[in-house]
C-alpha positions, 0 to 999 in steps of 0.5 A: 571519395567520389561517388563512382569510387564508392560504387566500385568498392561497394560492388567489389565488396558485394562480389566478395561476400557473394563468392564467400557465401557461395563457397560455404554453401557448396562445401557444406554437405547437402545431406548427411546421407548423400552417397559419396564417391571414392576413387582409386588413384594408385596401388601398392604391390608387395611380392609376398605369397603369404598374406600381410596386413598394414600395421602403420605408416611413417609419413616422413620415411614413406615406410610401411610396417606390415605383418603376416596375418597368422605368424609373427613375421613383420616387414618394412616396406617402402612406398613402392612396395619393395620389402626392405627388411623382414624380422621374425618377431614371433617366438620365445627369444629375448627379442621376440613376442610369443603372440601378437597381432598389432604394432606401430612405429614408435618415434623415428627409430623404434617400434612397439607391439601389443602382446596377445596375452592375459595381461596385454603388455606392450613390447618396445624395440629399437631400430635394429629390432632389439627389445628395449622395454616391456610395459605392465599390462592394461588388462585388469581381468580378462573377460572378452577378446576380439581379433581383427587383422585390419583393426588397430586398438592403439595409437602412438602420439607425441606430447611435449617431446615425449611419446604416449600410447592411447587405446582401447581396453575393454578388460579395464575392470574387475568383476570384484569391483563391478557387479554386472548383475546389479550395476545396470546403466551405471556401468557407462559412468564407471567403467573406463574402457580407454587408456593412456599409457604414459611411458615417461611415468610408466603409468596407465590412466584409464579413460571413460569413453562412453560419450556423454551424449550417447543415448544409452548413457544419457538416458541410463538405459542398460543394453550391455557393455557394447564397448566403444571402438576408438580412433586417434588423430595425432594432428588434432590430438582428438580421440573419436569413440564409437559405441557398437550400438546406437547412433552417436560418435563421441569426440574427445580432446587429449589433455595430459593424461585425460580425455576431455569430452567435446561433442557428439556426432549424430550418425545416420544411414538408411540401412540402420533405420528402424532397428531398435537396440535391446539387451542381449541382442545378437550382433548378427541381427543388428547393424552394429558398428565394428570399426572406425579409422581416421584418414586425414581430416575424415573418419570412416565408420564401418557396420554390417547390414543385419541378417533378418531375425527370423532367418537367424532364429531358424538356424539356431532352432535347427542346431546349437552349432548353427555357425558350422552349417554351410547354409548359415555361412551362405546366409551370412554372405548374402545378408551381411554387407559392409556399409560406411559412414563418413565423418569430417570434424564434428559432422557426418558428411555422407555415406558409402555403400560400396567400396570402389574396389573389392576388398576391406578397409585396412588403414588410413593415411594422414593425407586422406588416403584409405588403403584397401586390402584387395579381396582374394580372387578366383586365382591365387596371387603370389603377391599382396595388393593394396589399393589407394583410394580417396574421397572425390570432393567437388 
């Protein structure tokens, strides 16, 4: 090799190294609390007067499963917003469910819906919406119930050609087995508030989803049940667990019918600084997390800014039914604002203080799209509008 050839190759090698180093530097977040930008790039209009919410999306069919928010009607809607099918699933007939709010596609030709009852079983339907199966319920003893029309508490995933369900179950224990008066922080070690439903075995496997590095489990400090919200990424088979209180997001890998803890993501947002967690703390005066959704390689975590404690206590002092006071509702609107933290993999990459359009985060798509259900306007619409938004990456 000649000296000139060696110089050329050395220079080329240095350029390659510099380019790779520069790319890694610019792609890494400058700060976990940097304000990220999202943009609207499309929308879906569904011509229905009744309000509907998106339950699931089938990528290979470009098909949405939607449901009206109060009754039991479900709709199949294509990517253009055209209603292809409507089914009256709510009721007491052989192919109906008395009450439900959540549902998913089940494989290529089926559907599964979670019954809202004291047992919480799952109902399976074929392509023609004929009921094929009802599972056992996941509830051991009903103690709490939370309904959010924009949140899904379970997901369907495929493993070795078979389908399973993974989800949240805060009622996964019995008071006869767990004495809440004496157990204290050992609750976080013993209570399994996640589950895998193995349909092939017709068995339920409960999961402990309080992250090992979550402050209150690690320090064994009892602050109440504060059940985690879960989200599932079917591509990576990872489960994310987000306790309502605290500053850690747990990452798990699903292996068979177990969830193997991987790591924790430290969470930060200026609007959550200086708030301390205490037992019996009212959720309105603490910026607790209330939802997490996967969208492509990202997770969006939602919390609300708190109402000042002195103002909240003032309403409580006036009346036991303070929540009916119009001034209290005005105060909620004034102080309780949604805020968002964005996580990618095992790292917080930034925050979002306001959506690019008025509305609520309804659903995340595998391609990295977030679907925002448009807020009600001053004039009543005779259609439902969903904005497609995505992260602007430099």
